[in-house]
C-alpha positions as CSV (number, residue, x, y, z in Angstrom):
1,M,33.0,-2.8,-12.8
2,W,34.2,-3.1,-9.6
3,P,36.3,-6.2,-8.1
4,Y,34.1,-9.2,-6.7
5,F,35.2,-8.6,-3.3
6,S,34.1,-5.0,-3.5
7,S,30.7,-5.5,-4.9
8,K,30.1,-8.9,-2.8
9,A,31.4,-8.4,0.5
10,L,31.5,-4.6,1.0
11,L,28.5,-3.2,-0.7
12,I,26.5,-5.6,1.4
13,V,27.2,-3.4,4.2
14,V,27.6,0.1,3.8
15,V,24.3,0.0,1.6
16,A,22.6,-1.1,4.9
17,L,23.6,2.0,6.5
18,N,22.8,4.6,4.1
19,P,19.4,5.3,3.2
20,V,20.2,7.1,-0.2
21,A,23.0,4.6,-0.2
22,A,25.5,6.9,-1.8
23,T,28.2,4.3,-0.9
24,A,27.4,1.8,-3.1
25,R,27.2,3.7,-6.8
26,S,28.2,2.3,-10.0
27,D,31.1,4.0,-11.9
28,T,28.8,4.1,-14.9
29,D,25.8,6.8,-14.6
30,V,23.0,4.5,-15.7
31,N,20.2,6.8,-14.6
32,E,21.1,10.3,-16.3
33,G,18.1,12.1,-17.2
34,D,15.6,9.3,-16.1
35,V,13.3,10.0,-13.1
36,Y,13.0,6.4,-12.4
37,P,15.5,3.7,-11.7
38,P,16.9,1.7,-14.4
39,L,14.9,-0.9,-15.9
40,W,12.0,0.3,-13.9
41,D,9.5,-0.7,-16.9
42,F,10.8,-4.4,-16.8
43,A,10.3,-4.8,-13.1
44,P,7.3,-7.1,-11.7
45,E,4.9,-5.1,-9.9
46,N,2.6,-7.5,-8.2
47,L,3.3,-10.4,-6.0
48,Q,1.7,-12.8,-8.5
49,D,4.4,-11.7,-10.9
50,F,6.9,-13.7,-8.7
51,P,7.3,-17.2,-9.0
52,V,5.9,-19.9,-7.2
53,K,7.2,-23.0,-6.1
54,D,6.3,-25.7,-3.5
55,N,3.3,-23.5,-2.4
56,K,5.6,-20.5,-1.6
57,I,6.5,-17.1,-3.5
58,V,10.0,-17.4,-4.2
59,I,11.9,-13.9,-4.8
60,N,15.5,-13.7,-5.3
61,P,16.5,-10.4,-3.3
62,W,20.0,-10.5,-4.9
63,N,18.8,-10.2,-8.3
64,Y,18.7,-6.1,-9.1
65,R,15.3,-6.7,-11.3
66,E,13.8,-8.7,-8.8
67,R,14.4,-6.4,-5.8
68,L,13.4,-3.6,-7.9
69,G,10.1,-5.5,-8.3
70,V,9.8,-5.6,-4.4
71,Y,9.7,-1.9,-4.4
72,K,7.5,-1.6,-7.4
73,S,4.8,-3.8,-5.7
74,L,5.4,-1.8,-2.4
75,L,4.7,1.3,-4.3
76,K,1.7,0.1,-6.1
77,A,0.0,-1.4,-3.2
78,S,0.6,1.9,-1.4
79,A,-0.8,4.3,-4.2
80,K,-3.9,4.6,-3.1
81,Y,-2.8,6.9,0.1
82,F,-0.9,9.0,-1.7
83,T,-3.1,10.2,-4.9
84,A,-3.8,13.8,-3.3
85,F,0.0,14.3,-3.1
86,G,0.6,14.1,-6.7
87,S,0.0,12.2,-10.0
88,Q,1.0,8.7,-11.0
89,N,2.0,8.0,-7.6
90,S,4.5,10.7,-7.4
91,G,3.8,11.7,-4.0
92,N,4.0,8.4,-2.4
93,I,6.9,8.7,0.2
94,L,8.5,5.4,-0.4
95,W,10.1,6.4,-3.5
96,G,13.2,7.2,-1.7
97,L,13.8,3.6,-1.5
98,P,13.9,2.2,-4.8
99,L,15.5,5.3,-6.1
100,Q,18.4,4.8,-3.8
101,H,18.6,1.1,-5.1
102,G,18.5,2.6,-8.9
103,W,21.7,4.6,-7.7
104,Q,23.3,1.3,-7.0
105,F,22.0,-0.5,-9.9
106,H,25.0,-2.8,-10.4
107,T,26.5,-3.8,-6.8
108,A,24.2,-2.6,-4.0
109,M,22.4,-5.1,-1.6
110,N,20.3,-2.6,0.9
111,Y,18.4,-5.7,2.4
112,Y,17.5,-4.2,5.5
113,L,15.7,-1.0,3.7
114,S,14.2,-3.2,0.7
115,I,13.3,-6.7,2.0
116,I,12.6,-5.9,5.6
117,P,9.9,-3.0,4.6
118,F,8.5,-5.5,2.2
119,L,8.1,-8.0,4.6
120,G,6.6,-5.8,7.4
121,A,4.2,-4.6,4.6
122,V,3.3,-8.3,4.1
123,E,2.7,-8.8,7.6
124,A,0.5,-5.7,8.1
125,G,-1.7,-6.7,5.1
126,L,-0.9,-4.1,2.7
127,F,-1.0,-6.8,0.0
128,G,-4.6,-8.1,1.5
129,E,-4.7,-11.7,1.8
130,V,-1.5,-13.3,0.1
131,Q,-2.1,-17.0,-1.1
132,Y,1.2,-18.4,-0.2
133,E,3.8,-17.8,2.1
134,V,6.5,-15.4,0.8
135,E,10.2,-16.3,0.8
136,M,13.6,-14.9,0.0
137,L,16.4,-16.8,-1.5
138,P,19.7,-16.7,0.6
139,P,22.8,-15.0,-0.6
140,E,25.7,-17.3,-1.6
141,E,27.8,-15.7,1.5
142,Q,27.1,-14.5,5.2
143,K,23.7,-16.1,5.1
144,D,23.3,-15.8,9.2
145,D,23.3,-12.0,8.8
146,F,19.7,-12.0,6.9
147,C,16.2,-13.3,7.6
148,Y,14.3,-14.6,4.6
149,S,10.4,-14.7,5.5
150,V,8.0,-12.9,7.8
151,A,8.3,-15.9,10.5
152,D,11.9,-15.7,10.1
153,C,12.5,-12.2,10.5
154,R,9.9,-11.9,13.0
155,S,12.2,-14.4,15.2
156,H,15.2,-12.6,14.5
157,I,14.7,-9.0,14.3
158,P,10.9,-8.5,15.7
159,N,11.7,-4.9,16.9
160,L,12.7,-3.8,13.7
161,M,9.6,-5.8,12.0
162,D,7.4,-3.7,14.4
163,E,8.7,-0.7,13.0
164,W,7.9,-1.3,9.6
165,K,4.7,-3.2,10.3
166,A,3.4,0.1,12.0
167,Y,4.4,2.3,9.3
168,F,1.8,0.3,7.0
169,E,-0.6,-0.2,9.5
170,Y,-0.8,3.5,10.1
171,L,-2.0,3.6,6.2
172,L,-4.5,0.7,6.4
173,T,-5.8,2.3,9.7
174,A,-6.5,5.6,7.9
175,E,-8.1,3.5,5.0
176,Q,-10.0,1.6,7.5
177,S,-11.2,5.1,9.7
178,D,-13.1,6.1,6.2
179,I,-10.5,9.1,6.0
180,N,-11.1,11.0,2.9
181,L,-7.7,10.4,1.3
182,S,-8.4,12.4,-1.9
183,K,-9.1,15.2,-0.2
184,S,-6.0,15.2,1.8
185,S,-7.3,14.3,5.2
186,F,-4.6,11.7,5.4
187,M,-1.8,13.2,7.6
188,L,1.4,13.0,5.5
189,D,3.6,14.3,8.6
190,D,2.3,11.5,10.7
191,A,3.3,8.7,7.7
192,L,6.7,10.4,7.3
193,H,7.2,10.1,11.3
194,Y,6.4,6.4,11.2
195,M,8.3,5.9,7.7
196,W,11.8,7.6,8.7
197,K,11.3,5.9,12.6
198,A,11.4,2.5,10.6
199,H,14.2,3.6,8.4
200,V,16.0,4.9,11.3
201,A,15.5,1.6,12.9
202,S,16.6,-0.5,9.6
203,I,20.2,1.5,9.6
204,A,20.4,0.6,13.8
205,C,19.9,-3.1,13.1
206,A,22.2,-3.4,10.1
207,L,25.2,-1.1,11.4
208,P,26.7,-3.5,13.8
209,K,26.2,-6.5,11.6
210,F,28.5,-5.0,8.9
211,Q,30.6,-2.2,10.5
212,D,33.8,-4.3,10.2
213,S,33.7,-4.3,6.6
214,L,34.1,-0.6,5.9
215,K,37.6,-1.3,6.7
216,Y,37.7,-2.6,3.1
217,L,36.7,0.9,1.8
218,S,39.1,3.9,1.2
219,D,39.1,6.3,3.9
220,P,37.5,8.9,2.2
221,E,34.8,6.4,1.2
222,A,34.3,5.1,4.5
223,N,34.2,8.3,6.2
224,F,31.7,9.3,3.9
225,G,29.6,6.3,5.1
226,E,29.9,7.2,8.6
227,D,29.1,10.8,7.8
228,W,26.3,10.3,6.0
229,A,24.6,7.5,8.5
230,N,25.0,10.1,11.2
231,A,23.3,12.6,8.8
232,V,20.5,10.5,8.2
233,D,19.4,11.1,12.0
234,F,19.4,14.9,11.3
235,I,17.3,14.3,8.1
236,A,14.8,11.9,9.6
237,A,13.9,14.2,12.5
238,T,12.9,16.8,9.7
239,H,10.3,14.6,8.5
240,F,12.3,14.8,5.1
241,S,10.0,14.2,2.2
242,T,11.1,11.5,0.3
243,V,8.6,11.5,-2.5
244,L,10.0,11.1,-6.3
245,Q,11.0,14.8,-7.1
246,N,12.4,15.5,-3.6
247,T,14.7,12.7,-3.7
248,N,15.7,12.8,-7.1
249,K,16.6,16.5,-6.5
250,F,18.4,15.4,-3.4
251,Q,20.5,12.8,-4.7
252,T,22.2,15.2,-7.5
253,F,23.8,16.7,-4.5
254,L,25.6,13.3,-3.3
255,P,28.7,11.7,-4.6
256,Q,28.2,10.1,-8.3
257,R,31.1,7.5,-7.9
258,M,32.8,5.8,-5.0
259,L,35.3,8.1,-3.2
260,V,39.0,7.0,-3.7
261,E,42.1,8.0,-1.8
262,G,43.2,11.4,-2.6
263,D,39.9,12.7,-2.7
264,V,40.5,15.8,-0.5
265,L,37.6,17.9,0.3
266,P,36.7,20.7,-0.5
267,S,37.8,20.1,-3.8
268,I,37.5,16.6,-5.2
269,S,37.9,16.5,-8.8
270,G,34.9,15.9,-11.1
271,F,32.6,16.9,-8.2
272,S,30.3,19.9,-8.5
273,P,31.1,22.9,-6.0
274,Q,27.5,21.7,-4.4
275,Q,28.7,18.2,-4.1
276,N,31.7,19.6,-2.5
277,R,30.0,21.9,-0.3
278,V,27.5,18.8,0.9
279,L,30.1,16.6,1.6
280,L,32.0,18.9,3.6
281,S,29.0,20.2,5.8
282,L,28.4,16.4,6.4
283,R,31.8,15.6,7.6
284,A,31.8,18.6,9.9
285,L,28.3,17.8,11.1
286,N,29.6,14.4,12.3
287,K,32.6,15.6,13.7
288,A,30.7,18.2,15.8
289,N,28.2,15.7,16.9
290,Q,31.2,13.3,18.1
291,L,32.9,16.3,20.0
292,T,29.7,17.0,21.8
293,G,29.2,13.5,22.4
294,G,25.9,13.2,20.5
295,L,24.7,16.4,22.3
296,I,23.9,18.2,19.0
297,L,21.7,15.5,17.6
298,K,19.8,15.4,20.8
299,L,19.2,19.1,20.7
300,W,18.3,18.9,16.9
301,R,15.6,15.8,17.8
302,K,14.0,17.6,20.7
303,A,13.7,21.0,18.8
304,M,12.3,19.1,15.7
305,S,9.1,18.0,17.8
306,T,6.9,20.5,16.0
307,E,6.1,20.9,12.4
308,E,7.0,24.8,12.5
309,A,10.5,23.5,13.7
310,R,10.8,20.8,11.0
311,K,9.9,23.2,8.3
312,I,12.9,25.1,9.5
313,G,15.0,22.2,9.9
314,R,14.3,20.9,6.3
315,K,15.3,24.5,5.0
316,I,18.3,23.9,6.6
317,I,19.2,20.9,4.8
318,E,18.0,22.1,1.3
319,D,20.2,25.1,1.9
320,L,23.4,22.8,2.4
321,P,24.6,22.7,-1.1
322,Y,24.8,26.8,-1.6
323,S,25.8,27.3,1.8
324,L,29.3,28.9,1.5
325,S,30.0,28.4,5.3
326,F,28.3,25.5,7.5
327,D,29.0,25.7,11.6
328,P,27.3,22.8,13.1
329,L,28.4,24.0,16.3
330,G,26.9,27.6,15.9
331,I,23.8,25.3,15.5
332,Y,23.5,24.8,19.1
333,S,22.5,28.3,20.0
334,D,19.8,28.6,17.1
335,L,18.3,25.0,18.5
336,K,17.9,26.2,21.9
337,E,16.2,29.2,20.8
338,L,13.6,26.7,19.0
339,I,13.5,24.9,22.0
340,S,12.7,27.8,24.1
341,R,10.1,29.2,21.4
342,H,8.3,26.4,21.5
343,S,8.2,25.6,25.3
344,L,10.0,22.4,25.3
345,S,12.7,22.9,27.9
C-alpha cells in the first residue's frame, strides 16, 4: 500500500484530472483477466440499495464499494438507451467511468468524474421520481473542495452540473420523442458529444482546485498526469467510444503502476513496448501543443467537426501503441488538409 499522504491527499487530485485515471493505480493488479471492476457484483445497483437516514439517501463516496455502486446505478438506469449497441449493457458509453475507478481500486477519489455525473443524472430525472433527497458524506479533509447534493453542487458549480444534466437530458429526450432505441435510431455520436463535453468540463473544473498537489508526485508521474490531461482533450474531440470493450482495450496500453524517479522513456522497466510508445507519444503531443500555444489542439478540434474526420482521429489514437514514430508537429499539415477537405477553413 502507498503512504497515507499519497493515497489521501495526492490521489484525490490527480484522478480528478484523468478520465482513465492512470495516475492513481494500485501497485497490485487486482483486475487482471476481468472485464469488470473489482467487487462489481457486490456493489449496490439501485438508489434504493443505499441507506436512508433522516429522509435522505446517504452515500459514502469515499468508500470504494459505494462509489462503485454510484456507477452501477448510473449504468443500470441508462441501460435501455444502449440496447442496440451491445448485449448485457456492454455498449453503454458510461463504462469508461467505472472501469477507471476499478483501476484505481485502493486509493483513487475521482469525485468530479463520478459523483458530479451521478448528481447531474438525479437532477435530470434519469432515476425518475426519487422519494428522498440524495446526499453525499464529506471527506475527512479538503471538505471545501467538494459539493454533496444536487442543490449544493448546483450552487457551487452550476456550469458543470449543466453539462452532465444536458447529457442525461439528451437520453431522456430521445426516449420521450418515441425514438425506436432498439433499432439504432438513437444517435450514439450525439450522445458521445454530450458525454465528452461534460467529461472535459469535469477536468477543467477540478484542475485548478488540485494543481498544487502534483508537486508531491514523482516528476515522471506528474509529467504523465499533465500529458494525459492534455491528451484527453484530443481524445474527446474524436468522440472516442467508451464502451466496455473499447475502454478495457485502451487501458492496457497505459501504465499499470505509478511512475517513479528513474522511469525514463522510452524504456521504462516492466512496461511493454506499446506502453512505452504511448507514454512517449503523449509526452511529445503535450510538448508540441505547448510549443504552439495550443494551436495543435485548436486545429484538431476544428478538423474533428465531421464524423468522417473523427473516424480518422480515432484511428490515429488507436494506432499510437503500434506506431514506431509519432510526430505531433507533422500532424499540423494533415489537420489543415482535413479542414480544407471539409470546407471548414
